[in-house]
PDB file of N, CA, C and O in Angstrom, chain B, residues numbered from 101:
ATOM      1  N   MET B 101     108.048  49.180  99.534  1.00  0.00           N
ATOM      2  CA  MET B 101     108.489  50.259 100.170  1.00  0.00           C
ATOM      3  C   MET B 101     108.699  51.268  99.052  1.00  0.00           C
ATOM      4  O   MET B 101     109.483  51.045  98.130  1.00  0.00           O
ATOM      5  N   ALA B 102     107.718  52.796  99.191  1.00  0.00           N
ATOM      6  CA  ALA B 102     107.712  54.121  98.113  1.00  0.00           C
ATOM      7  C   ALA B 102     109.683  54.880  98.553  1.00  0.00           C
ATOM      8  O   ALA B 102     110.497  55.243  99.401  1.00  0.00           O
ATOM      9  N   LYS B 103     109.305  54.621  96.933  1.00  0.00           N
ATOM     10  CA  LYS B 103     110.663  55.567  96.795  1.00  0.00           C
ATOM     11  C   LYS B 103     110.357  57.469  96.944  1.00  0.00           C
ATOM     12  O   LYS B 103     109.700  57.986  96.040  1.00  0.00           O
ATOM     13  N   THR B 104     110.814  58.259  97.970  1.00  0.00           N
ATOM     14  CA  THR B 104     110.966  59.198  97.974  1.00  0.00           C
ATOM     15  C   THR B 104     111.547  60.380  97.547  1.00  0.00           C
ATOM     16  O   THR B 104     112.518  60.675  98.243  1.00  0.00           O
ATOM     17  N   HIS B 105     111.372  60.955  96.894  1.00  0.00           N
ATOM     18  CA  HIS B 105     111.682  62.478  95.960  1.00  0.00           C
ATOM     19  C   HIS B 105     112.334  63.228  96.903  1.00  0.00           C
ATOM     20  O   HIS B 105     111.714  63.290  97.964  1.00  0.00           O
ATOM     21  N   ALA B 106     113.921  64.131  96.860  1.00  0.00           N
ATOM     22  CA  ALA B 106     114.198  64.632  97.426  1.00  0.00           C
ATOM     23  C   ALA B 106     113.299  65.956  96.884  1.00  0.00           C
ATOM     24  O   ALA B 106     112.952  65.902  95.705  1.00  0.00           O
ATOM     25  N   GLN B 107     112.890  67.171  97.688  1.00  0.00           N
ATOM     26  CA  GLN B 107     111.369  68.065  97.046  1.00  0.00           C
ATOM     27  C   GLN B 107     112.600  69.083  96.494  1.00  0.00           C
ATOM     28  O   GLN B 107     113.629  69.238  97.152  1.00  0.00           O
ATOM     29  N   HIS B 108     112.364  69.755  95.204  1.00  0.00           N
ATOM     30  CA  HIS B 108     112.731  71.036  94.915  1.00  0.00           C
ATOM     31  C   HIS B 108     113.128  72.284  95.624  1.00  0.00           C
ATOM     32  O   HIS B 108     112.039  72.808  95.856  1.00  0.00           O
ATOM     33  N   HIS B 109     114.116  73.121  96.139  1.00  0.00           N
ATOM     34  CA  HIS B 109     114.220  73.896  96.780  1.00  0.00           C
ATOM     35  C   HIS B 109     114.478  75.263  95.730  1.00  0.00           C
ATOM     36  O   HIS B 109     115.406  75.541  94.971  1.00  0.00           O
ATOM     37  N   THR B 110     112.828  76.163  96.171  1.00  0.00           N
ATOM     38  CA  THR B 110     113.206  77.019  95.735  1.00  0.00           C
ATOM     39  C   THR B 110     114.124  78.246  95.652  1.00  0.00           C
ATOM     40  O   THR B 110     114.977  78.031  96.513  1.00  0.00           O
ATOM     41  N   ASP B 111     114.390  79.409  95.071  1.00  0.00           N
ATOM     42  CA  ASP B 111     115.486  80.473  95.549  1.00  0.00           C
ATOM     43  C   ASP B 111     114.715  81.171  97.416  1.00  0.00           C
ATOM     44  O   ASP B 111     113.515  81.398  97.573  1.00  0.00           O
ATOM     45  N   PRO B 112     115.378  81.289  98.105  1.00  0.00           N
ATOM     46  CA  PRO B 112     114.877  82.181  99.117  1.00  0.00           C
ATOM     47  C   PRO B 112     114.228  83.904  99.266  1.00  0.00           C
ATOM     48  O   PRO B 112     114.792  84.982  99.076  1.00  0.00           O
ATOM     49  N   VAL B 113     112.833  83.572  99.683  1.00  0.00           N
ATOM     50  CA  VAL B 113     112.287  85.584  99.428  1.00  0.00           C
ATOM     51  C   VAL B 113     113.664  86.789  99.761  1.00  0.00           C
ATOM     52  O   VAL B 113     114.248  86.364 100.758  1.00  0.00           O
ATOM     53  N   LEU B 114     113.972  87.394  99.531  1.00  0.00           N
ATOM     54  CA  LEU B 114     114.474  87.995 100.372  1.00  0.00           C
ATOM     55  C   LEU B 114     114.063  89.941 100.497  1.00  0.00           C
ATOM     56  O   LEU B 114     114.678  90.978 100.745  1.00  0.00           O
ATOM     57  N   GLU B 115     112.541  89.485 100.116  1.00  0.00           N
ATOM     58  CA  GLU B 115     111.596  89.875 101.188  1.00  0.00           C
ATOM     59  C   GLU B 115     111.275  90.666 102.030  1.00  0.00           C
ATOM     60  O   GLU B 115     110.288  90.040 102.417  1.00  0.00           O
ATOM     61  N   SER B 116     111.287  91.479 102.606  1.00  0.00           N
ATOM     62  CA  SER B 116     110.965  91.406 104.133  1.00  0.00           C
ATOM     63  C   SER B 116     108.317  91.616 104.324  1.00  0.00           C
ATOM     64  O   SER B 116     107.510  92.407 103.835  1.00  0.00           O
ATOM     65  N   GLY B 117     108.239  90.886 104.883  1.00  0.00           N
ATOM     66  CA  GLY B 117     106.118  91.746 104.645  1.00  0.00           C
ATOM     67  C   GLY B 117     106.237  92.462 105.671  1.00  0.00           C
ATOM     68  O   GLY B 117     105.214  92.547 106.351  1.00  0.00           O
ATOM     69  N   MET B 118     107.844  93.449 106.309  1.00  0.00           N
ATOM     70  CA  MET B 118     107.528  94.826 107.337  1.00  0.00           C
ATOM     71  C   MET B 118     107.278  95.624 106.796  1.00  0.00           C
ATOM     72  O   MET B 118     107.301  94.969 105.754  1.00  0.00           O
ATOM     73  N   ASP B 119     106.971  96.752 106.407  1.00  0.00           N
ATOM     74  CA  ASP B 119     106.303  97.244 106.330  1.00  0.00           C
ATOM     75  C   ASP B 119     107.224  99.108 106.860  1.00  0.00           C
ATOM     76  O   ASP B 119     106.929  99.737 107.876  1.00  0.00           O
ATOM     77  N   TYR B 120     108.279  99.543 105.819  1.00  0.00           N
ATOM     78  CA  TYR B 120     108.975 100.424 106.350  1.00  0.00           C
ATOM     79  C   TYR B 120     108.852 101.598 106.102  1.00  0.00           C
ATOM     80  O   TYR B 120     109.356 102.530 106.729  1.00  0.00           O
ATOM     81  N   ALA B 121     108.145 101.654 105.128  1.00  0.00           N
ATOM     82  CA  ALA B 121     107.857 103.281 105.906  1.00  0.00           C
ATOM     83  C   ALA B 121     106.825 103.477 106.701  1.00  0.00           C
ATOM     84  O   ALA B 121     106.800 104.597 107.212  1.00  0.00           O
ATOM     85  N   GLU B 122     105.724 102.561 107.052  1.00  0.00           N
ATOM     86  CA  GLU B 122     105.064 102.823 108.945  1.00  0.00           C
ATOM     87  C   GLU B 122     105.676 102.717 109.610  1.00  0.00           C
ATOM     88  O   GLU B 122     105.432 103.407 110.600  1.00  0.00           O
ATOM     89  N   HIS B 123     107.077 101.738 109.704  1.00  0.00           N
ATOM     90  CA  HIS B 123     108.084 101.674 110.318  1.00  0.00           C
ATOM     91  C   HIS B 123     108.592 102.812 110.387  1.00  0.00           C
ATOM     92  O   HIS B 123     107.901 103.315 111.273  1.00  0.00           O
ATOM     93  N   GLU B 124     109.273 103.535 110.096  1.00  0.00           N
ATOM     94  CA  GLU B 124     110.150 105.112 110.018  1.00  0.00           C
ATOM     95  C   GLU B 124     109.031 105.575 110.890  1.00  0.00           C
ATOM     96  O   GLU B 124     108.930 105.327 112.092  1.00  0.00           O
ATOM     97  N   LYS B 125     108.180 106.292 110.147  1.00  0.00           N
ATOM     98  CA  LYS B 125     106.650 106.374 111.031  1.00  0.00           C
ATOM     99  C   LYS B 125     106.967 106.672 111.624  1.00  0.00           C
ATOM    100  O   LYS B 125     107.703 107.659 111.626  1.00  0.00           O
ATOM    101  N   THR B 126     106.541 105.851 112.787  1.00  0.00           N
ATOM    102  CA  THR B 126     105.683 105.080 114.153  1.00  0.00           C
ATOM    103  C   THR B 126     107.551 105.654 114.588  1.00  0.00           C
ATOM    104  O   THR B 126     107.583 106.624 115.345  1.00  0.00           O
ATOM    105  N   TYR B 127     108.698 105.192 114.219  1.00  0.00           N
ATOM    106  CA  TYR B 127     110.068 105.319 114.995  1.00  0.00           C
ATOM    107  C   TYR B 127     110.288 107.207 115.128  1.00  0.00           C
ATOM    108  O   TYR B 127     110.465 107.866 116.153  1.00  0.00           O
ATOM    109  N   ASN B 128     110.231 107.496 114.252  1.00  0.00           N
ATOM    110  CA  ASN B 128     110.320 109.147 113.775  1.00  0.00           C
ATOM    111  C   ASN B 128     109.062 110.171 115.128  1.00  0.00           C
ATOM    112  O   ASN B 128     109.263 111.173 115.815  1.00  0.00           O
ATOM    113  N   GLY B 129     107.787 109.214 114.953  1.00  0.00           N
ATOM    114  CA  GLY B 129     107.267 110.097 116.338  1.00  0.00           C
ATOM    115  C   GLY B 129     107.454 109.365 117.867  1.00  0.00           C
ATOM    116  O   GLY B 129     107.030 109.896 118.893  1.00  0.00           O
ATOM    117  N   PHE B 130     108.042 108.278 117.845  1.00  0.00           N
ATOM    118  CA  PHE B 130     108.655 108.044 118.720  1.00  0.00           C
ATOM    119  C   PHE B 130     109.415 109.133 119.494  1.00  0.00           C
ATOM    120  O   PHE B 130     109.150 109.729 120.538  1.00  0.00           O
ATOM    121  N   ILE B 131     110.203 109.182 118.839  1.00  0.00           N
ATOM    122  CA  ILE B 131     111.624 110.674 119.020  1.00  0.00           C
ATOM    123  C   ILE B 131     111.834 111.373 119.185  1.00  0.00           C
ATOM    124  O   ILE B 131     112.734 111.999 119.743  1.00  0.00           O
ATOM    125  N   THR B 132     110.413 111.570 118.381  1.00  0.00           N
ATOM    126  CA  THR B 132     109.396 113.533 118.603  1.00  0.00           C
ATOM    127  C   THR B 132     108.923 113.339 120.112  1.00  0.00           C
ATOM    128  O   THR B 132     109.081 114.105 121.064  1.00  0.00           O
ATOM    129  N   GLY B 133     108.174 111.850 120.048  1.00  0.00           N
ATOM    130  CA  GLY B 133     108.108 112.207 122.193  1.00  0.00           C
ATOM    131  C   GLY B 133     108.544 112.704 123.047  1.00  0.00           C
ATOM    132  O   GLY B 133     108.316 113.631 123.824  1.00  0.00           O
ATOM    133  N   VAL B 134     109.495 111.708 122.768  1.00  0.00           N
ATOM    134  CA  VAL B 134     111.050 111.373 123.550  1.00  0.00           C
ATOM    135  C   VAL B 134     111.022 113.164 124.207  1.00  0.00           C
ATOM    136  O   VAL B 134     111.015 113.676 125.326  1.00  0.00           O
ATOM    137  N   LYS B 135     111.011 113.679 122.732  1.00  0.00           N
ATOM    138  CA  LYS B 135     111.931 114.567 122.825  1.00  0.00           C
ATOM    139  C   LYS B 135     110.810 115.596 123.154  1.00  0.00           C
ATOM    140  O   LYS B 135     111.126 116.418 124.014  1.00  0.00           O
ATOM    141  N   TRP B 136     109.826 115.680 122.741  1.00  0.00           N
ATOM    142  CA  TRP B 136     108.951 116.357 123.622  1.00  0.00           C
ATOM    143  C   TRP B 136     109.211 115.892 125.927  1.00  0.00           C
ATOM    144  O   TRP B 136     109.372 116.607 126.917  1.00  0.00           O
ATOM    145  N   SER B 137     109.125 114.698 125.745  1.00  0.00           N
ATOM    146  CA  SER B 137     108.922 114.556 127.209  1.00  0.00           C
ATOM    147  C   SER B 137     109.821 114.909 128.120  1.00  0.00           C
ATOM    148  O   SER B 137     109.560 115.258 129.271  1.00  0.00           O
ATOM    149  N   VAL B 138     111.464 114.782 127.364  1.00  0.00           N
ATOM    150  CA  VAL B 138     112.254 115.426 128.082  1.00  0.00           C
ATOM    151  C   VAL B 138     112.730 117.208 128.425  1.00  0.00           C
ATOM    152  O   VAL B 138     113.444 117.596 129.350  1.00  0.00           O
ATOM    153  N   TYR B 139     111.840 118.332 126.983  1.00  0.00           N
ATOM    154  CA  TYR B 139     111.695 119.293 127.737  1.00  0.00           C
ATOM    155  C   TYR B 139     110.445 119.918 128.055  1.00  0.00           C
ATOM    156  O   TYR B 139     109.948 121.028 127.864  1.00  0.00           O
ATOM    157  N   GLY B 140     110.078 118.783 128.632  1.00  0.00           N
ATOM    158  CA  GLY B 140     108.404 119.087 129.162  1.00  0.00           C
ATOM    159  C   GLY B 140     109.271 118.522 130.817  1.00  0.00           C
ATOM    160  O   GLY B 140     108.978 119.241 131.772  1.00  0.00           O
ATOM    161  N   ILE B 141     110.097 117.526 131.081  1.00  0.00           N
ATOM    162  CA  ILE B 141     110.966 117.318 132.059  1.00  0.00           C
ATOM    163  C   ILE B 141     111.489 119.135 132.662  1.00  0.00           C
ATOM    164  O   ILE B 141     111.286 120.080 133.424  1.00  0.00           O
ATOM    165  N   ALA B 142     112.030 118.730 131.905  1.00  0.00           N
ATOM    166  CA  ALA B 142     113.294 120.382 132.119  1.00  0.00           C
ATOM    167  C   ALA B 142     112.875 121.195 132.811  1.00  0.00           C
ATOM    168  O   ALA B 142     113.304 121.679 133.858  1.00  0.00           O
ATOM    169  N   ALA B 143     111.101 121.554 131.634  1.00  0.00           N
ATOM    170  CA  ALA B 143     110.804 122.746 131.595  1.00  0.00           C
ATOM    171  C   ALA B 143     110.135 122.968 133.706  1.00  0.00           C
ATOM    172  O   ALA B 143     110.013 123.939 134.452  1.00  0.00           O
ATOM    173  N   LEU B 144     109.925 121.658 133.832  1.00  0.00           N
ATOM    174  CA  LEU B 144     109.328 121.386 135.247  1.00  0.00           C
ATOM    175  C   LEU B 144     110.149 121.262 136.546  1.00  0.00           C
ATOM    176  O   LEU B 144     110.093 121.597 137.729  1.00  0.00           O
ATOM    177  N   MET B 145     110.904 120.632 135.725  1.00  0.00           N
ATOM    178  CA  MET B 145     112.538 120.544 137.068  1.00  0.00           C
ATOM    179  C   MET B 145     112.925 122.231 137.336  1.00  0.00           C
ATOM    180  O   MET B 145     113.319 122.658 138.421  1.00  0.00           O
ATOM    181  N   VAL B 146     112.678 123.247 135.850  1.00  0.00           N
ATOM    182  CA  VAL B 146     112.793 124.352 136.612  1.00  0.00           C
ATOM    183  C   VAL B 146     111.575 125.578 137.278  1.00  0.00           C
ATOM    184  O   VAL B 146     111.638 126.685 137.813  1.00  0.00           O
ATOM    185  N   VAL B 147     110.829 124.905 136.994  1.00  0.00           N
ATOM    186  CA  VAL B 147     109.649 125.407 137.682  1.00  0.00           C
ATOM    187  C   VAL B 147     109.673 124.871 138.897  1.00  0.00           C
ATOM    188  O   VAL B 147     108.719 125.595 139.183  1.00  0.00           O
ATOM    189  N   LEU B 148     109.856 124.301 139.856  1.00  0.00           N
ATOM    190  CA  LEU B 148     109.501 122.785 140.768  1.00  0.00           C
ATOM    191  C   LEU B 148     110.894 123.969 141.333  1.00  0.00           C
ATOM    192  O   LEU B 148     110.460 124.996 141.855  1.00  0.00           O
ATOM    193  N   TYR B 149     112.238 123.870 141.257  1.00  0.00           N
ATOM    194  CA  TYR B 149     112.928 124.719 141.955  1.00  0.00           C
ATOM    195  C   TYR B 149     112.848 126.071 142.044  1.00  0.00           C
ATOM    196  O   TYR B 149     113.338 126.517 143.082  1.00  0.00           O
ATOM    197  N   PHE B 150     112.302 127.024 141.150  1.00  0.00           N
ATOM    198  CA  PHE B 150     112.170 128.320 141.284  1.00  0.00           C
ATOM    199  C   PHE B 150     110.211 128.433 142.612  1.00  0.00           C
ATOM    200  O   PHE B 150     109.738 129.325 143.316  1.00  0.00           O
ATOM    201  N   VAL B 151     109.774 127.013 142.269  1.00  0.00           N
ATOM    202  CA  VAL B 151     108.743 127.499 143.625  1.00  0.00           C
ATOM    203  C   VAL B 151     109.372 126.663 144.993  1.00  0.00           C
ATOM    204  O   VAL B 151     108.846 127.033 146.043  1.00  0.00           O
ATOM    205  N   VAL B 152     110.109 125.909 145.096  1.00  0.00           N
ATOM    206  CA  VAL B 152     110.571 125.046 146.151  1.00  0.00           C
ATOM    207  C   VAL B 152     111.875 125.534 147.435  1.00  0.00           C
ATOM    208  O   VAL B 152     112.174 125.308 148.608  1.00  0.00           O
ATOM    209  N   ILE B 153     112.362 126.392 146.152  1.00  0.00           N
ATOM    210  CA  ILE B 153     113.452 127.296 146.743  1.00  0.00           C
ATOM    211  C   ILE B 153     112.744 129.055 146.647  1.00  0.00           C
ATOM    212  O   ILE B 153     113.716 129.808 146.577  1.00  0.00           O
ATOM    213  N   HIS B 154     112.398 129.270 146.641  1.00  0.00           N
ATOM    214  CA  HIS B 154     111.745 130.281 146.687  1.00  0.00           C
ATOM    215  C   HIS B 154     110.446 130.454 147.693  1.00  0.00           C
ATOM    216  O   HIS B 154     109.810 131.508 147.704  1.00  0.00           O
TER     217      HIS B 154
END
């Protein structure tokens, strides 16, 4: 029967494969899109208020 040796483990890699600059760019784009969507919907509600009521 062969003897097996315990494998020597190296220290864990603390770096991430994620591109944080691209992540922040995408997140900021999403937040900007949501912000302008809310502005657009608010403006649409004001226009519809005057069209329907008057």
